[in-house]
C-alpha positions, 0 to 999 in steps of 0.5 A, spaced: 672 390 851 678 389 847 685 385 850 688 378 850 691 375 844 684 373 840 681 380 842 674 377 842 671 379 848 664 382 850 661 385 856 654 383 858 650 386 863 644 381 865 637 384 867 640 383 874 646 387 873 650 382 874 656 383 869 660 377 865 665 377 860 664 372 854 670 370 850 671 368 844 676 365 839 674 365 832 675 358 829 676 361 822 681 365 824 684 362 830 683 354 829 686 349 834 690 355 837 684 359 839 681 353 843 688 352 847 687 359 849 680 358 852 682 352 855 688 354 858 684 360 861 679 355 863 684 351 867 688 357 870 680 359 873 679 353 876 685 352 879 684 359 882 678 359 884 677 360 892 684 362 893 685 370 895 686 372 888 681 376 884 680 371 879 674 370 874 668 366 876 667 360 871 660 360 869 661 356 862 666 353 857 666 351 851 673 349 847 672 345 842 666 350 840 661 344 840 655 347 844 656 355 842 
């Protein structure tokens, strides 16, 4: 799946058929800037959750890469 600043996203299809998007910013290429992009995207999803806009539902986030 292309697009976005880092152009690193994957569509995951679970056994149930549910579709998820996984976004990743390679720290070797993007460093702190990549973490900041992820952090901003997370904040946008959180701020717009529950609105009438078609916003993705945030499942999990690891902007520092400490868990993933």
